[in-house]
Backbone as JSON, one array per atom type, in Angstrom:
{
  "sequence": "XXXXXXXXXXXXXXXXXXXXXXXXXXXXXXXXXXXXXXXXXXXXXXXXXXXXXXXXXXXXXXXXXXXXXXXXXXXXXXXXXXXXXXXXXXXXXXXXXXXXXXXXXXXXXXXXXXXXXXXXXXXXXXXXXXXXXXXXXXXXXXXXXXXXXXXXXXXXXXXXXXXXXXXXXXXXXXXXXXXXXXXXXXXXXXXXXXXXXXXXXXXXXXXXXXXXXXXXXXXXXXXXXXXXXXXXXXXXXXXXXXXXXXXXXXXXXXXXXXXXXXXXXXXXXXXXXXXXXXXX",
  "N": [[0.85, -1.18, 0.0], [0.39, 2.28, -0.63], [2.62, 4.42, 0.97], [2.0, 7.13, 1.35], [-0.75, 7.32, 1.31], [-1.33, 5.91, 3.61], [-0.33, 7.6, 5.54], [-2.07, 9.79, 5.26], [-4.4, 8.57, 6.08], [-3.96, 7.98, 8.78], [-3.69, 10.56, 9.75], [-6.26, 11.51, 9.33], [-7.73, 9.9, 11.14], [-6.72, 10.89, 13.56], [-7.66, 13.51, 13.47], [-10.41, 12.99, 13.56], [-10.73, 11.81, 16.03], [-10.1, 13.97, 17.62], [-12.17, 15.84, 17.29], [-15.33, 16.51, 18.93], [-18.22, 14.36, 19.14], [-21.75, 14.21, 18.93], [-24.13, 11.95, 19.87], [-27.26, 10.85, 18.64], [-29.54, 9.39, 20.47], [-32.05, 6.86, 20.43], [-35.34, 7.34, 21.63], [-36.76, 5.64, 24.36], [-39.77, 3.73, 24.49], [-42.36, 4.41, 26.82], [-43.18, 2.25, 29.53], [-46.04, 0.34, 30.82], [-46.13, 0.49, 33.61], [-44.66, 2.81, 34.09], [-46.33, 4.74, 32.88], [-48.59, 4.58, 34.55], [-47.51, 5.51, 36.91], [-46.97, 8.14, 36.21], [-49.58, 9.14, 35.74], [-50.77, 9.27, 38.2], [-52.96, 10.74, 40.65], [-52.5, 13.98, 42.15], [-51.24, 14.24, 45.49], [-53.59, 14.46, 48.19], [-54.53, 17.27, 50.2], [-53.27, 17.62, 53.47], [-54.94, 18.67, 55.33], [-57.55, 18.1, 57.59], [-61.07, 17.79, 57.89], [-63.03, 19.2, 60.55], [-64.14, 17.01, 63.09], [-67.44, 15.88, 63.97], [-68.64, 15.76, 67.04], [-70.04, 15.0, 70.28], [-69.5, 17.29, 71.68], [-68.95, 19.61, 70.02], [-71.13, 19.43, 68.35], [-73.49, 20.29, 69.52], [-73.2, 23.01, 69.5], [-73.53, 23.8, 66.93], [-75.47, 25.84, 65.61], [-76.78, 26.23, 63.23], [-77.64, 23.82, 62.28], [-80.33, 22.0, 61.18], [-81.16, 19.52, 61.95], [-80.26, 19.26, 64.56], [-81.76, 21.29, 65.79], [-84.45, 20.34, 65.57], [-84.1, 18.07, 67.02], [-83.78, 19.04, 69.62], [-86.34, 20.11, 69.96], [-87.89, 17.75, 69.84], [-87.09, 16.43, 72.18], [-88.16, 18.16, 74.08], [-90.95, 17.97, 73.64], [-91.36, 15.25, 74.21], [-90.61, 15.2, 76.91], [-92.55, 16.88, 78.14], [-94.82, 15.39, 77.55], [-94.34, 13.07, 79.03], [-94.43, 14.14, 81.63], [-97.14, 14.88, 81.73], [-98.43, 12.37, 81.51], [-97.62, 11.28, 83.87], [-99.17, 12.6, 85.66], [-98.79, 15.29, 86.19], [-99.94, 18.63, 86.11], [-99.16, 21.23, 85.67], [-97.84, 24.14, 84.06], [-94.73, 24.97, 82.39], [-91.9, 27.16, 82.13], [-89.79, 28.09, 79.32], [-87.1, 28.08, 80.03], [-87.13, 26.47, 82.32], [-87.89, 24.04, 81.19], [-85.74, 23.49, 79.44], [-83.79, 23.23, 81.35], [-84.62, 20.95, 82.8], [-84.4, 19.05, 80.82], [-81.73, 18.95, 80.35], [-80.55, 20.76, 78.49], [-79.46, 23.3, 78.49], [-77.38, 24.47, 77.14], [-78.04, 25.34, 74.61], [-78.05, 27.54, 71.74], [-78.7, 31.13, 71.35], [-80.16, 31.63, 69.06], [-81.58, 29.24, 68.58], [-83.1, 29.13, 70.91], [-84.71, 31.38, 70.53], [-86.03, 30.58, 68.23], [-87.46, 28.37, 69.2], [-89.16, 29.66, 71.0], [-90.68, 31.49, 69.49], [-91.6, 30.21, 67.14], [-91.46, 27.24, 66.93], [-92.53, 25.93, 69.32], [-94.94, 27.29, 69.63], [-96.41, 26.66, 67.34], [-96.62, 23.93, 67.39], [-98.64, 21.04, 67.39], [-98.81, 19.41, 69.63], [-98.23, 20.89, 71.84], [-99.28, 23.19, 74.27], [-99.75, 26.61, 74.78], [-99.78, 28.75, 77.45], [-101.53, 31.74, 78.67], [-99.64, 33.28, 80.08], [-97.25, 32.7, 78.87], [-96.15, 30.18, 79.32], [-95.53, 26.59, 78.96], [-97.14, 23.5, 78.2], [-98.14, 20.03, 77.89], [-100.36, 19.11, 75.25], [-103.04, 17.19, 75.2], [-104.92, 14.78, 73.16], [-107.53, 14.45, 74.19], [-109.41, 15.88, 76.87], [-109.15, 14.49, 79.61], [-108.9, 13.26, 82.93], [-109.29, 11.27, 84.8], [-110.92, 8.18, 85.84], [-113.71, 8.51, 85.69], [-113.91, 10.55, 83.81], [-112.98, 9.26, 81.49], [-114.95, 7.26, 81.11], [-117.2, 8.88, 80.69], [-116.46, 10.18, 78.33], [-116.3, 7.99, 76.48], [-118.97, 7.14, 76.59], [-120.4, 9.39, 75.64], [-119.32, 9.56, 73.07], [-120.29, 7.2, 71.97], [-123.09, 7.61, 72.1], [-123.44, 9.75, 70.36], [-122.86, 8.58, 67.99], [-120.26, 8.45, 66.95], [-118.55, 6.32, 66.96], [-115.63, 4.59, 67.94], [-112.63, 5.19, 69.97], [-109.2, 5.75, 69.5], [-106.75, 3.7, 71.04], [-104.18, 4.69, 71.37], [-104.58, 7.47, 71.54], [-105.97, 7.62, 73.96], [-104.01, 6.72, 75.71], [-102.17, 8.81, 75.51], [-103.67, 10.91, 76.53], [-104.76, 10.28, 79.08], [-103.66, 10.28, 82.37], [-101.77, 7.8, 84.12], [-102.84, 5.59, 82.7], [-102.77, 2.8, 82.36], [-103.5, 1.59, 84.79], [-106.13, 2.54, 85.13], [-107.44, 1.56, 82.85], [-107.41, -1.17, 83.37], [-109.16, -1.3, 85.53], [-111.56, -0.53, 84.33], [-112.18, -2.62, 82.65], [-114.44, -4.23, 82.14], [-116.25, -2.42, 81.2], [-115.47, -1.59, 78.74], [-114.96, -2.21, 75.28], [-112.68, -3.77, 73.19], [-111.47, -3.4, 69.94], [-109.6, -4.56, 67.22], [-108.23, -2.84, 64.58], [-108.19, -3.86, 61.24], [-106.62, -2.7, 59.25], [-104.28, -1.24, 60.11], [-103.7, -2.56, 62.44], [-104.24, -1.3, 64.85], [-105.59, -0.69, 68.11], [-108.95, -0.04, 69.06], [-111.16, 1.65, 71.2], [-114.38, 1.03, 72.51], [-117.48, 1.96, 73.98], [-119.0, -0.15, 76.28], [-122.1, -0.78, 76.12], [-124.34, -1.92, 78.25], [-127.08, -1.99, 78.33], [-127.92, -2.6, 75.81], [-127.6, -5.25, 75.49], [-128.79, -8.46, 74.63], [-130.41, -11.66, 74.71], [-129.4, -14.13, 72.38], [-130.22, -16.7, 70.17], [-128.34, -19.72, 69.97], [-128.18, -21.2, 67.58], [-128.77, -19.27, 65.67], [-126.54, -17.65, 66.03], [-124.51, -19.36, 65.14], [-125.22, -19.6, 62.43], [-124.92, -16.95, 61.66], [-122.18, -16.54, 61.99], [-121.21, -18.32, 60.17], [-121.54, -17.23, 57.68], [-119.61, -15.65, 55.33], [-118.57, -12.46, 54.61], [-116.43, -11.03, 53.78], [-114.7, -8.78, 51.75], [-116.87, -8.21, 50.16], [-119.02, -5.84, 48.85], [-121.7, -3.47, 49.65], [-123.47, -3.34, 47.49], [-123.26, -5.84, 46.16], [-124.18, -7.49, 48.17], [-126.81, -6.62, 48.34], [-127.75, -7.37, 45.79], [-127.61, -10.16, 46.03], [-129.48, -10.62, 48.07], [-131.81, -9.78, 46.78], [-132.04, -11.74, 44.8], [-132.67, -13.87, 46.41], [-135.17, -13.19, 47.13], [-135.49, -11.33, 49.14], [-136.19, -8.18, 50.27], [-135.49, -6.3, 52.15], [-133.6, -4.38, 52.4], [-134.16, -2.17, 50.94], [-135.38, 0.09, 52.02], [-133.56, 1.22, 53.71], [-131.97, 3.43, 53.24], [-131.9, 7.02, 53.4], [-134.76, 8.87, 52.5], [-135.19, 11.26, 50.0], [-137.09, 14.01, 49.8], [-138.89, 15.65, 47.22], [-138.48, 19.09, 46.48], [-140.99, 21.48, 47.15], [-142.73, 23.42, 44.75], [-143.05, 26.86, 44.78], [-145.88, 28.85, 44.39], [-146.41, 31.75, 42.46], [-147.55, 34.72, 43.87], [-150.58, 36.5, 43.15], [-150.57, 39.75, 41.69], [-151.31, 42.51, 43.75], [-154.06, 44.81, 43.7], [-153.67, 48.24, 43.38], [-154.77, 50.65, 45.64], [-156.09, 53.87, 45.98], [-155.25, 55.95, 48.52], [-156.78, 58.28, 50.52], [-155.63, 61.42, 51.75], [-155.07, 61.75, 55.23], [-154.76, 64.03, 56.69], [-156.37, 66.01, 55.77], [-158.96, 66.23, 56.74], [-160.57, 68.32, 57.5], [-161.16, 69.57, 55.14], [-162.94, 67.97, 53.9], [-165.67, 68.29, 53.21], [-165.59, 70.31, 51.28], [-164.13, 69.08, 49.26], [-165.88, 67.05, 48.53], [-167.91, 68.5, 47.24], [-166.67, 69.32, 44.86], [-166.3, 66.89, 43.68]],
  "CA": [[0.0, 0.0, 0.0], [1.17, 3.5, -0.77], [2.85, 5.04, 2.29], [1.35, 8.45, 1.44], [-2.15, 7.09, 1.69], [-1.37, 5.48, 5.01], [-0.14, 8.78, 6.39], [-3.32, 10.57, 5.23], [-5.41, 7.82, 6.84], [-3.67, 8.18, 10.2], [-4.01, 11.95, 10.09], [-7.74, 11.61, 9.38], [-8.16, 9.3, 12.4], [-6.4, 11.8, 14.65], [-8.6, 14.65, 13.45], [-11.73, 12.49, 13.94], [-10.72, 11.62, 17.48], [-9.99, 15.27, 18.29], [-13.45, 16.57, 17.21], [-16.41, 15.83, 19.72], [-19.36, 13.85, 18.35], [-23.01, 14.06, 19.72], [-24.93, 10.84, 19.35], [-28.73, 10.92, 18.75], [-30.05, 8.1, 20.94], [-33.49, 6.65, 20.25], [-36.13, 7.4, 22.86], [-37.42, 4.4, 24.73], [-41.22, 3.83, 24.71], [-42.67, 4.21, 28.26], [-43.9, 1.02, 29.86], [-47.35, 0.55, 31.49], [-45.89, 0.91, 35.0], [-44.24, 4.21, 34.09], [-47.48, 5.58, 32.58], [-49.43, 4.62, 35.75], [-46.87, 6.39, 37.89], [-47.13, 9.54, 35.79], [-50.98, 9.56, 35.79], [-51.3, 9.24, 39.55], [-53.44, 12.06, 41.06], [-51.64, 14.63, 43.15], [-51.65, 13.89, 46.87], [-54.55, 15.38, 48.79], [-54.0, 18.1, 51.27], [-53.27, 16.95, 54.77], [-55.91, 19.31, 56.23], [-58.69, 17.23, 57.88], [-62.25, 18.53, 58.35], [-63.28, 18.95, 61.99], [-65.11, 15.96, 63.37], [-68.64, 16.28, 64.7], [-68.86, 14.9, 68.2], [-71.07, 15.49, 71.2], [-69.14, 18.6, 72.25], [-69.16, 20.72, 69.07], [-72.38, 19.27, 67.6], [-74.52, 21.09, 70.16], [-72.98, 24.42, 69.22], [-73.82, 24.07, 65.51], [-76.83, 26.38, 65.67], [-77.39, 26.21, 61.91], [-78.06, 22.46, 61.91], [-81.76, 21.8, 61.39], [-81.32, 18.25, 62.67], [-80.06, 19.54, 65.99], [-82.9, 22.08, 66.24], [-85.62, 19.49, 65.75], [-83.8, 17.14, 68.11], [-84.11, 19.76, 70.85], [-87.81, 20.18, 70.04], [-88.43, 16.41, 70.14], [-86.86, 16.15, 73.6], [-89.09, 18.98, 74.87], [-92.29, 17.38, 73.52], [-91.35, 13.98, 74.93], [-90.55, 15.47, 78.34], [-93.85, 17.38, 78.56], [-95.76, 14.27, 77.47], [-94.08, 12.2, 80.18], [-94.95, 14.82, 82.81], [-98.6, 14.8, 81.71], [-98.84, 10.99, 81.77], [-97.35, 11.0, 85.28], [-100.15, 13.29, 86.48], [-98.49, 16.71, 86.38], [-100.86, 19.5, 85.38], [-98.67, 22.61, 85.73], [-97.06, 24.57, 82.89], [-93.33, 25.31, 82.66], [-91.26, 28.13, 81.24], [-88.82, 27.47, 78.41], [-85.86, 27.88, 80.77], [-87.3, 25.29, 83.18], [-87.91, 22.83, 80.34], [-84.37, 23.23, 79.0], [-83.03, 22.78, 82.51], [-85.0, 19.58, 83.13], [-83.97, 18.15, 79.74], [-80.27, 19.09, 80.22], [-80.27, 21.42, 77.21], [-79.23, 24.73, 78.74], [-76.3, 24.96, 76.3], [-78.49, 25.7, 73.26], [-77.74, 28.92, 71.4], [-79.77, 32.12, 71.42], [-81.0, 31.49, 67.87], [-82.48, 28.12, 68.77], [-84.06, 29.52, 71.95], [-85.67, 32.29, 69.92], [-86.84, 29.77, 67.3], [-88.4, 27.59, 70.01], [-90.13, 30.53, 71.66], [-91.54, 32.22, 68.55], [-92.14, 29.4, 66.05], [-91.59, 25.78, 67.08], [-93.44, 25.52, 70.38], [-96.26, 27.91, 69.44], [-97.12, 26.02, 66.23], [-96.64, 22.47, 67.55], [-99.98, 20.6, 67.84], [-98.73, 18.69, 70.89], [-97.85, 21.83, 72.89], [-100.24, 24.25, 74.57], [-99.11, 27.8, 75.33], [-100.65, 29.45, 78.39], [-101.48, 33.2, 78.47], [-98.44, 33.88, 80.67], [-96.05, 32.3, 78.14], [-95.61, 28.89, 79.75], [-95.81, 25.51, 78.02], [-97.54, 22.21, 78.74], [-98.54, 19.07, 76.86], [-101.74, 19.25, 74.79], [-103.5, 15.84, 74.86], [-106.06, 14.75, 72.23], [-108.79, 14.57, 74.93], [-109.25, 16.45, 78.21], [-109.61, 13.54, 80.62], [-107.9, 13.14, 83.99], [-109.54, 10.17, 85.71], [-111.76, 7.09, 85.35], [-115.03, 9.04, 85.34], [-113.78, 11.31, 82.56], [-112.87, 8.32, 80.38], [-116.26, 6.65, 80.89], [-118.08, 9.89, 80.11], [-116.04, 10.39, 76.94], [-116.71, 6.84, 75.68], [-120.43, 7.12, 76.51], [-120.84, 10.46, 74.74], [-118.92, 9.19, 71.71], [-121.2, 6.15, 71.53], [-124.42, 8.17, 71.91], [-123.43, 10.62, 69.19], [-122.61, 7.78, 66.8], [-118.93, 8.68, 66.42], [-117.77, 5.09, 66.95], [-114.69, 4.38, 69.04], [-111.49, 6.09, 70.17], [-107.94, 5.03, 69.42], [-106.07, 3.45, 72.31], [-103.01, 5.58, 71.44], [-105.03, 8.78, 72.02], [-106.28, 7.49, 75.38], [-102.74, 6.61, 76.43], [-101.58, 10.14, 75.57], [-104.52, 11.87, 77.23], [-105.13, 9.88, 80.44], [-102.55, 9.92, 83.26], [-101.88, 6.47, 84.74], [-103.87, 4.94, 81.89], [-102.75, 1.34, 82.5], [-104.27, 1.22, 85.98], [-107.54, 2.87, 84.91], [-107.99, 0.65, 81.84], [-107.64, -2.46, 84.02], [-110.36, -1.19, 86.36], [-112.73, -0.41, 83.45], [-112.1, -3.67, 81.63], [-115.77, -4.73, 81.81], [-117.04, -1.35, 80.58], [-114.83, -1.21, 77.48], [-114.8, -3.25, 74.27], [-111.5, -3.51, 72.36], [-111.53, -3.92, 68.57], [-108.36, -4.33, 66.48], [-108.49, -2.42, 63.2], [-107.37, -4.73, 60.37], [-105.75, -1.97, 58.31], [-102.99, -0.94, 60.72], [-103.6, -3.34, 63.67], [-104.36, -0.45, 66.03], [-106.73, -1.02, 68.94], [-109.94, 1.02, 69.2], [-111.98, 1.44, 72.38], [-115.8, 1.31, 72.4], [-118.22, 1.87, 75.24], [-119.77, -1.39, 76.4], [-123.45, -0.43, 76.56], [-124.96, -3.15, 78.74], [-128.52, -1.96, 78.08], [-128.19, -3.12, 74.46], [-127.39, -6.7, 75.46], [-130.02, -9.25, 74.5], [-130.08, -13.08, 74.45], [-129.51, -14.55, 70.98], [-130.2, -18.15, 70.04], [-127.05, -20.23, 69.54], [-128.25, -21.59, 66.17], [-128.66, -18.06, 64.87], [-125.15, -17.22, 66.11], [-123.72, -20.21, 64.24], [-125.52, -19.2, 61.06], [-124.34, -15.62, 61.43], [-120.73, -16.66, 61.87], [-120.85, -19.16, 59.02], [-121.62, -16.43, 56.45], [-118.43, -14.81, 55.15], [-118.85, -11.3, 53.75], [-115.19, -10.28, 53.57], [-114.45, -8.4, 50.37], [-118.13, -8.02, 49.43], [-119.57, -4.53, 49.16], [-123.15, -3.44, 49.91], [-124.22, -3.59, 46.26], [-123.32, -7.28, 45.91], [-125.06, -8.08, 49.18], [-128.18, -6.29, 47.96], [-128.11, -8.22, 44.66], [-127.83, -11.52, 46.53], [-130.75, -10.65, 48.8], [-132.9, -9.68, 45.81], [-132.19, -13.05, 44.17], [-133.3, -14.76, 47.37], [-136.52, -12.71, 47.42], [-135.5, -10.48, 50.34], [-136.11, -6.79, 49.87], [-135.51, -5.5, 53.38], [-132.59, -3.33, 52.37], [-134.53, -1.08, 50.05], [-135.81, 1.26, 52.76], [-132.57, 1.59, 54.72], [-131.39, 4.74, 52.94], [-132.76, 8.17, 53.66], [-135.53, 9.32, 51.36], [-135.07, 12.69, 49.7], [-138.37, 14.52, 49.33], [-138.72, 16.73, 46.25], [-138.82, 20.41, 46.99], [-142.25, 21.99, 46.64], [-142.63, 24.65, 43.97], [-143.85, 27.95, 45.33], [-146.65, 29.59, 43.4], [-146.26, 33.2, 42.52], [-148.77, 35.39, 44.33], [-151.15, 37.46, 42.18], [-150.28, 41.14, 42.08], [-152.41, 43.21, 44.42], [-154.52, 46.07, 43.1], [-153.32, 49.43, 44.15], [-155.91, 51.49, 46.03], [-155.69, 55.24, 46.29], [-155.58, 56.35, 49.89], [-156.96, 59.73, 50.69], [-154.83, 61.94, 52.87], [-155.76, 61.84, 56.5], [-154.58, 65.35, 57.31], [-157.29, 67.01, 55.17], [-160.33, 65.95, 57.15], [-161.35, 69.56, 57.6], [-161.55, 69.97, 53.78], [-163.71, 66.87, 53.33], [-166.92, 68.78, 52.61], [-165.24, 71.06, 50.06], [-163.72, 68.13, 48.23], [-167.07, 66.33, 48.03], [-168.64, 69.38, 46.29], [-165.98, 69.31, 43.56], [-166.41, 65.57, 43.06]],
  "C": [[0.89, 1.23, 0.0], [1.35, 4.13, 0.61], [2.18, 6.4, 2.44], [-0.1, 8.3, 1.85], [-2.27, 6.67, 3.15], [-1.22, 6.67, 5.95], [-1.41, 9.63, 6.43], [-4.41, 9.89, 6.09], [-5.2, 8.02, 8.34], [-4.0, 9.6, 10.63], [-5.51, 12.16, 10.2], [-8.29, 11.02, 10.68], [-7.89, 10.23, 13.56], [-7.37, 12.98, 14.7], [-9.99, 14.21, 13.91], [-11.82, 12.28, 15.45], [-10.69, 12.95, 18.23], [-11.31, 16.03, 18.29], [-14.52, 15.8, 18.02], [-17.58, 15.47, 18.82], [-20.56, 13.67, 19.3], [-23.85, 12.97, 19.09], [-26.42, 11.08, 19.61], [-29.27, 9.55, 19.13], [-31.57, 8.03, 20.74], [-34.19, 6.66, 21.61], [-36.82, 6.07, 23.11], [-38.92, 4.66, 24.94], [-41.53, 3.56, 26.18], [-43.49, 2.93, 28.47], [-45.22, 1.36, 30.59], [-47.16, 1.02, 32.92], [-45.51, 2.38, 35.07], [-45.41, 5.14, 33.8], [-48.42, 5.68, 33.79], [-48.84, 5.55, 36.8], [-47.06, 7.85, 37.52], [-48.56, 10.03, 35.94], [-51.57, 9.49, 37.19], [-51.77, 10.64, 39.96], [-52.51, 12.67, 42.1], [-52.11, 14.3, 44.55], [-52.58, 14.95, 47.44], [-53.89, 16.14, 49.92], [-54.17, 17.4, 52.61], [-54.27, 17.56, 55.73], [-57.14, 18.41, 56.38], [-59.83, 18.07, 58.41], [-62.52, 18.22, 59.82], [-64.37, 17.91, 62.19], [-66.28, 16.51, 64.18], [-68.84, 15.29, 65.83], [-69.87, 15.56, 69.12], [-70.77, 16.88, 71.72], [-69.42, 19.74, 71.27], [-70.46, 20.59, 68.31], [-73.48, 20.13, 68.21], [-74.39, 22.56, 69.83], [-73.18, 24.76, 67.75], [-75.26, 24.53, 65.4], [-77.52, 26.34, 64.31], [-77.9, 24.85, 61.5], [-79.54, 22.28, 62.22], [-82.02, 20.51, 62.14], [-81.17, 18.46, 64.16], [-81.24, 20.32, 66.56], [-84.12, 21.21, 66.51], [-85.37, 18.39, 66.79], [-84.11, 17.76, 69.47], [-85.62, 19.82, 71.05], [-88.41, 18.83, 70.41], [-88.23, 16.05, 71.61], [-87.84, 16.93, 74.47], [-90.48, 18.37, 74.84], [-92.37, 16.07, 74.31], [-91.36, 14.2, 76.44], [-91.91, 15.97, 78.86], [-94.91, 16.28, 78.52], [-95.59, 13.33, 78.67], [-94.61, 12.82, 81.46], [-96.48, 14.72, 82.88], [-99.08, 13.39, 82.05], [-98.57, 10.59, 83.22], [-98.3, 11.74, 86.22], [-99.88, 14.75, 86.72], [-99.4, 17.56, 85.51], [-100.43, 20.96, 85.4], [-97.82, 22.89, 84.49], [-95.67, 25.01, 83.32], [-92.87, 26.38, 81.69], [-90.25, 27.41, 80.36], [-87.5, 27.2, 79.14], [-85.96, 26.66, 81.68], [-87.28, 24.0, 82.37], [-86.5, 22.48, 79.88], [-83.5, 22.74, 80.15], [-83.34, 21.32, 82.84], [-84.58, 18.58, 82.07], [-82.47, 18.24, 79.47], [-79.87, 19.68, 78.86], [-80.06, 22.92, 77.39], [-78.14, 25.32, 77.86], [-76.74, 25.28, 74.88], [-78.21, 27.18, 73.02], [-78.96, 29.82, 71.49], [-80.71, 31.99, 70.22], [-82.01, 30.36, 68.04], [-83.52, 28.44, 69.85], [-85.13, 30.44, 71.38], [-86.59, 31.53, 68.96], [-87.87, 28.93, 68.06], [-89.52, 28.46, 70.56], [-91.14, 31.12, 70.68], [-92.21, 31.33, 67.52], [-92.47, 27.97, 66.47], [-92.64, 25.4, 68.11], [-94.85, 26.08, 70.17], [-97.07, 27.2, 68.36], [-97.18, 24.51, 66.35], [-97.99, 22.02, 68.05], [-99.97, 19.86, 69.16], [-98.43, 19.6, 72.08], [-98.93, 22.89, 73.03], [-99.51, 25.4, 75.26], [-100.12, 28.52, 76.21], [-100.56, 30.96, 78.15], [-100.24, 33.85, 79.04], [-97.15, 33.38, 80.03], [-95.41, 31.02, 78.62], [-96.12, 27.78, 78.81], [-96.18, 24.24, 78.78], [-98.01, 21.32, 77.61], [-100.02, 19.23, 76.54], [-102.24, 17.87, 74.36], [-104.64, 15.89, 73.85], [-107.4, 14.93, 72.92], [-108.47, 15.08, 76.33], [-109.88, 15.5, 79.24], [-108.49, 13.37, 81.63], [-108.1, 11.9, 84.86], [-110.48, 9.15, 85.05], [-113.13, 7.6, 84.91], [-114.98, 9.82, 84.02], [-113.69, 10.4, 81.35], [-114.22, 7.67, 80.07], [-117.22, 7.64, 80.24], [-117.74, 10.14, 78.65], [-116.49, 9.24, 76.05], [-118.23, 6.79, 75.52], [-120.95, 8.18, 75.55], [-120.47, 10.15, 73.29], [-119.85, 8.13, 71.14], [-122.6, 6.71, 71.24], [-124.51, 9.04, 70.66], [-123.15, 9.87, 67.89], [-121.26, 7.99, 66.16], [-118.06, 7.43, 66.4], [-116.88, 4.98, 68.16], [-113.58, 5.4, 69.05], [-110.22, 5.24, 70.14], [-107.31, 4.87, 70.8], [-104.86, 4.37, 72.47], [-103.41, 6.96, 71.96], [-105.38, 8.73, 73.5], [-105.0, 7.43, 76.2], [-102.04, 7.96, 76.53], [-102.36, 11.07, 76.48], [-104.68, 11.55, 78.72], [-103.9, 9.55, 81.27], [-102.83, 8.58, 83.94], [-102.92, 5.61, 84.02], [-103.91, 3.42, 82.1], [-103.61, 0.89, 83.68], [-105.77, 1.44, 85.76], [-108.16, 1.92, 83.9], [-108.23, -0.75, 82.41], [-108.91, -2.42, 84.86], [-111.62, -1.2, 85.5], [-112.75, -1.49, 82.36], [-113.48, -4.16, 81.2], [-116.63, -3.68, 81.1], [-116.51, -0.93, 79.22], [-114.73, -2.43, 76.57], [-113.63, -2.85, 73.37], [-111.69, -4.18, 71.0], [-110.22, -3.56, 67.88], [-108.69, -3.99, 65.03], [-107.62, -3.21, 62.25], [-106.4, -3.98, 59.48], [-104.36, -1.79, 58.9], [-102.78, -1.63, 62.07], [-103.63, -2.47, 64.93], [-105.64, -0.79, 66.78], [-107.63, 0.21, 69.11], [-110.85, 0.65, 70.37], [-113.41, 1.87, 72.1], [-116.43, 1.19, 73.78], [-119.09, 0.62, 75.23], [-121.13, -1.05, 77.0], [-124.19, -1.71, 76.95], [-126.46, -3.16, 78.53], [-128.88, -2.52, 76.71], [-127.98, -4.63, 74.37], [-128.73, -7.42, 75.41], [-129.63, -10.7, 74.2], [-130.35, -13.44, 72.99], [-129.36, -16.06, 70.93], [-128.86, -18.61, 69.47], [-127.06, -20.64, 68.07], [-128.13, -20.38, 65.27], [-127.22, -17.53, 64.89], [-124.27, -18.04, 65.18], [-123.97, -19.85, 62.78], [-124.88, -17.86, 60.72], [-122.84, -15.71, 61.2], [-120.31, -17.5, 60.68], [-120.87, -18.38, 57.71], [-120.42, -15.51, 56.38], [-118.75, -13.69, 54.16], [-117.6, -10.45, 53.54], [-114.99, -10.01, 52.09], [-115.69, -8.22, 49.54], [-118.71, -6.67, 49.84], [-121.08, -4.61, 49.31], [-123.96, -3.75, 48.66], [-124.34, -5.08, 45.96], [-124.21, -7.98, 46.92], [-126.52, -7.83, 48.82], [-128.64, -7.14, 46.78], [-128.4, -9.65, 45.11], [-129.16, -11.63, 47.25], [-131.94, -10.56, 47.85], [-133.12, -11.01, 45.1], [-132.88, -14.04, 45.1], [-134.71, -14.3, 47.75], [-136.63, -11.87, 48.66], [-135.28, -9.05, 49.9], [-136.09, -5.86, 51.07], [-134.52, -4.35, 53.35], [-132.99, -2.14, 51.51], [-134.83, 0.2, 50.82], [-134.81, 1.68, 53.82], [-131.99, 2.97, 54.47], [-132.4, 5.83, 53.21], [-133.46, 8.59, 52.39], [-135.41, 10.83, 51.22], [-136.37, 13.15, 49.09], [-138.14, 15.64, 48.33], [-139.18, 18.06, 46.84], [-140.1, 20.91, 46.34], [-142.04, 23.31, 45.9], [-143.57, 25.7, 44.56], [-144.58, 28.68, 44.2], [-146.46, 31.09, 43.6], [-147.61, 33.82, 42.92], [-149.24, 36.39, 43.28], [-150.86, 38.88, 42.64], [-151.5, 41.81, 42.68], [-152.76, 44.52, 43.7], [-154.18, 47.23, 44.02], [-154.58, 50.25, 44.43], [-155.4, 52.86, 46.46], [-156.17, 55.58, 47.69], [-155.66, 57.86, 49.98], [-156.11, 60.21, 51.86], [-155.65, 62.12, 54.12], [-155.71, 63.24, 57.11], [-155.56, 66.39, 56.79], [-158.74, 66.71, 55.51], [-161.19, 67.2, 57.23], [-161.78, 70.09, 56.23], [-162.42, 68.92, 53.12], [-164.94, 67.36, 52.59], [-166.66, 69.53, 51.32], [-164.87, 70.12, 48.94], [-164.92, 67.38, 47.67], [-167.89, 67.16, 47.05], [-167.99, 69.35, 44.92], [-166.06, 67.94, 42.91], [-167.73, 65.43, 42.34]]
}
């Protein structure tokens, strides 16, 4: 090989080694783990919302749940006092003291005084601004309950719910046991609530046992009055026709004939009577 070419080749290598070279490396494609790491949401702030416990929950005057909780305790307390025989009214401060709720705010106290207690159907407000339980019926003893049941029966109003009697009558359990023979209990099939009726002993009459068996053997559940009437008509019984009230047609009023007008002579001209007769 030509020595001149070899020398040029060596010189070219030296120059190539002396000059810096920047290599363009291929970018690696990100793996699934790397993409998940990049798409992770930023960490949440370490600030924690204040917890609601028994200490700070009572001071949250804006909470409607707390407001109505205070009202429910007041109604329950007044109801318990009434059922125990207490008949005196209390101020709002006394009620809050007895229910251990003196730490309520001024806003809730004002709401109770002006809106909640005054409009509650279970609370009665006295003229001097005190509060007491308002029962469904004004009865205090055994005689009052018997009178109420008797009047309800005579007026045809039916019975009275046991729940209303329990709310209205103090010491109701003891009184209901004493009046067991004077009261009839019926369970309403719709909601299984018990209804009290007055046991009118004057309406008792002996009934033949065979008639009782026949009466109980006839099932009329789910049958309305129209179907019963149709069945009775097929059997030739027409006793139900006259059970409804008859409506009498209204009588037409005749117009009265117009009266003839008669000319009345003036009474103040009696002294001119003779003169008037001459001109007639």
